N, C-alpha and C positions, 0 to 999 in steps of 0.2 A: 462530426466526422460523417459525410455523406455515406462512408460505406458501411456504417452502422445503422441498425433500426431506430428509429425515433418514437415509432407507435407503441405505447406501453402495453396495448391489448395483444401485441403479437411478440413480446418478449419471451413468453413461455415457449415459442417454437423455436428459439435461437439457443443451442447448448452451450454457447459462449456467455451468456447472461445469467446471472444468479441475483437473489435479492439478501440484503444483509438486514435482518430484524434488529440487530442493534442499533443500527445508523439510520434505518429507515429509507435506504437508497439501493438502485440498481447498480451492479457491478458487472464489468465486461472483461474477459481476457482475450486480447486478439490474437493473430495467428503468430505473432513474434513474442508471445508470452507477456505483452505489455498489459497492465491494468488501466481500465478507464471506470469514471464514474459518471452516472447520469443525473442531469439536475431537470427536474420536472418543470419548473417555472419556464426555462429558456429551451427545453427541448435540445439539450445538447449533452457531449460527453467530454470529459477533461480528465487529465492524469494526475493521480496522487504523487506523493514523494517518493523517491528511490532511496535505497541504503546508501548508494554514493552521495546522494545529495545531502542526506543526512550527517554522513561523516564530514562533507566538506563544510556543513554549517557548524558542526562541532568544533572542528579545528580553526574555523574562521572567528568564532565568538567565544569559544572557551578553551584558551590555551593552557597548558599544563602550568600549575602553580609552582613557581621555584621555590627550594627549600629556603626557610627563613633561617637567618644568622643573627646570633647575639650583638650585642653591643661589643663584649668582650672580644669576640672573634673578630670583629670588624676592626677594632683598634690594633689587635695583634697582626691583622692583614695588613695594615698600613704601615706599621713598623718594620714589617719583612721587606715591604718595597722598597727598592733603592731607586735613586733618581736615573732616570734614562732620559735617552735623546728623544727629542719630538718624533713620533712615527711619521712614516710619508704621508702625504694627503692622500686619502682615499675618497672615491666617490660616494656621495650620500647614498646610502641605501633606500632605495624606492618602495615604500610598502605599498603591497597590494590593495587596490581601493575595495572596500567591503560592498558587497552587494546591496543595494537597497531594498529592505523588505517591509518599508511603509508606505502608506497611501494617505492622501489629503482629500477629505471629502467635504464639499459644500453643499448650500442650497438643502440643508436637511431642515425638518421641521423643528420649531422653537421648544417644542414640549417632547423631543426624541429622547430616548435613554439608552445606555449603554447596551442592557440586553436587547432591545430592538434593532441596533446597528448590529451586534454580534449575531442575533438570529440570521440577518440577511447576508452578511459577508462572510460567515464561515461555511457557506454553501461552496465557496471558491477556494477554501485553504484553512488550515488550521491556524488560528489566532494565537499570538504569542502570550506569554503571562510572565509576571513578574516576580521576583522572589517571595512575594507574599501571596502567591497564587491568584494575582488579580490581571483580570484581562488588559492587555495594553491597547486599551481604546481610551482616548483623550477627548472628552468634550469640551471644547473651547468655550470660556466664558469671558465675559467683560470682567476687568480687574476691578472696577468701582462698583458696579451694580450687582455682579454675580449673576447675571442673565445669560443664559444660551446665546451664541453668535451664529447658530445654524451650522456649524461646521466642526469638523473632527479629525483626530489624526489615529489610523489603526495600524498595528504593526504584526506581520504575519510571521509565522514559524519559517516559512521558505520564501526566498525572492521570488521564484517563478508565479506564486500566487498573486504578487502584485501585478503582473500583467493579465493574469486571468481575470481577476476582480475588474481592472479597468475595461478589458474588453466586454465583459459581461454586464457591469453595472452603470458604466459612463453613459450619462443621458437617460437614465432610466428612473422610474419614480420608487421611492421607500415604499409609499403606500399607494398602491394602485386604488383608483376610485376615490379617493379621499378629497374633496374640493378644497377641504381648509390647507392641504399640503402646498407647500410653495412652489411644486413642480418637480422638473426633473433634477436629479443630481449631478454634480460634477466630480468625478472621481479622477484622479492624477497622482503620479509619484510625488511622493512627500519630499521637500526640499533636504538635501543631505545634511544640513544644518541642524535637523532634528535630533540626530543621533546624540551629539554632544549634551544637549539639552535634556534629553531623557536619561542617558546614562549618570549625569551629574545628579539627576533626582533620585535614580536608583540607588546611589552610594551614600546620598545623606537622609539623616533623620528628619522627621517633621520638627519644623521651629517651635510649635505650640503643642504641649503635652494634651491639650484638649481638641486638637486637629484631627478630624476623622481620619482614620486610615482608608485608603481608596486610589483612585486615580486623582492626581494632582490637576489644577486647572491651569491649562497653558493659554495664554495670551496670542491671539493672533498676530503673527508677524514676529513673535519671540520678544516682545515688549514687556520688561519686567514687572511684577507685581511687587508683593512685599519681600521676597527672596532677591529680586534683582537679577534672576538667571532664568526668566521666562516662564516661571511657575509661581503660582498664587500661594503664598503659604510657605514657599520653600524655604529651607536653610541657606544663610549666606555662604557664599563659596569660601569665605576666609575661615570659616569654622572647619577644622579638620577632626578626622575621626582616626583612631588608634590603629596599627597595623593588624592587631587581634581582630578588630570589627572588620576591617577589610577582608582578613583572611576567612573569617566566619562567614561574610556575606558572599565570597567566592565559593564556599563550600555549599552554601544554601542555594546558590544559582545552579551549581553544578548538579546538585540534587533535584532541582526544580526543571533542569533540563531532562534528566532521565525521565522524569515523570512525564513531561511534554513529550518526549519521544514515544513512550507508551500510548499515550493519547492519540498521537499522530498514527500509529498504527493501527489503532482500533478505528479511527477516522478514515483512513485510506484503504484499509483490508477488509475483506468479507469476513463474517464470523467463522469460527474454525469448523470444519467439516472432518470428521474423522475418516480416515482413509477405508475404503470398502475392504472386508477380509480377505485373503487371498484365496482364490479358486482352487481348492486341492485337486479338481478333476480336469484342470486345464490342459493336462498331457494326454487326454483322450479326445479322439475325433469321431463325431457320428456322421457316417455316409449313408443318404437313403438313394433307393433307386438301383442299388446293385444287382437286383434280381427280382423275378415274380415268383411268386408260390407255383405257379403252373409250370414254369420252367424247372423247378426242384422237384417236382413230382414227376415230371417227364424223365429228367437227367439228374437222379440224386447225388451223382459224383461231381455235379458241377460246382458244390459248396467247397470242393477243395481247390476248384481252379479260380473261383472267386476270391478265397481267403489267399492263395498264392500272389494273385494279381493285385491285391490291396496292400499286402505286405511289400512288394516289391515297389510299388509307388511311394509307399511310406519310407523305405529304406533310403528313397532319394532325398529324404528330408532329415532323417535322423534315425537313431538306433531304435527299432521297434521291439517291442517286447511280447506283444500279443495282438493277435486278430481275431475277432469275435464274429461270426456269421449268426446272425438272429434269424434262422432259417422259418421261423412261424410268423414273421411279421409280414404283413401284406405289402408295406412300402419298400421292402427289401433293405433293410437296416445291416450295415457292417461297421464295428467299432475297431478303430485302430488305436493301440495305445503304445505310448514311447516310454521308454525305460527312464524311472524317476531318481536315478542315481546323482544325476545333475538336474534339479528341478528347472531351473531355469533355460537348459537346453532343452529339456523336454518340453516347456511351454514354447518355446521359439519354434521347435519342429512341429509342434502341432498347429500352430499359427501358420507356419508355412506350407503345411500339406492342405489346409483349408483354402489358402489362396489357389494351390496349384490344382486342387479338385474343381473349384468354383470357377476357374478362367481356364480350365483345361478343355480337351475334345471330349466327346460324348463316349460313353462305355457301353459297348453292345448295344449302339443306336440310342441310347437314353443318356439325358445330361444329369450329371449327378450332382447333388447338394450336400456341402459339407459344413459342419458347425463344431466348433469347442463344446464340450461337455460343460454343463454347469453344476451338474449333480451326477451321482453314480447312475450310469446309464442301467435300466432296469427294463428289458424287452423280453420276448418271448423265443425260446429256442428249445431245440431237442437236447435232451441229456442234461446232466446236473449244471447248476449255476456256476458261474466263475467268481471266485472270491476277489475281494478288493485288494489291490497292491498295498 
């Protein structure tokens, strides 16, 4: 975004920018309240997920699990049903197409690792994980030799991350300056057929007890390995799992989603900053330039006039409880205090008075300056001190 600064050395001058020590990134909140994250490598800003997008993702990918029915209940239900005439033909319900969350990456180094791919691509979105808390990054291997093919499939948590990753990393090198690298990567949307393959893999157990848990090896173009479903070593699709196993897997995926959602919040939001304590003196306005010591020496009665004048202008903004003239202060200080019965109204009145004084005309030929008190005003004046409200 050209309207946001890109020079890190100047970030401290912009009140909109903060630094998240937990994630090691700069964050910016724009005029509309939207959050942006800065990527140092590409010197650009991008937006994290929103709550609405999280909700849409949850509804799209994790529908509520219907209650289980026993076989006995099912039989009774069948007995109660009487034969009925065929219902009128209805139009087939068109299921909404699920948004693509996967990218297909080619021209990767043949010794690339999942951690290396994750390190580079997590900068543009949170990478999804499966029920075993494993990153959904698949390095494609040859089914016969087991060697890497230089390509991978990566699934993001949000569909929007797909377009961001393509925009930022397509035609870029994974290892800048490495002469052994094959060159620039190709990053594109994964073919929609990846969904069925990956979901089948997530719902099936490993075919061999000794097969290591982790990302299954998918052959490019989806040509089957031992399992015949596009994954090397995956279980045959003819082997079924019980309802209880499916239910347990759904519960595990739901729990995993909650964890991933918390991680997404940590990825996209700045570290928590406790709100500043409320200013209990914000009902008081300090006004300088109201008089000179010489004026009060020549005309002692002027104190009453000054007090009345300041009260009058204060009453235009709210309920004034007290006006104090600090007649021994060379800068001519007067404090206007608003009634704290309603603290919010008192603070609003004080803020309005500050604006009115600072933007208003001169007083006895002098431009007054007003500020909201940050602590109990303690200035010099004749007579006994005034106690706090």
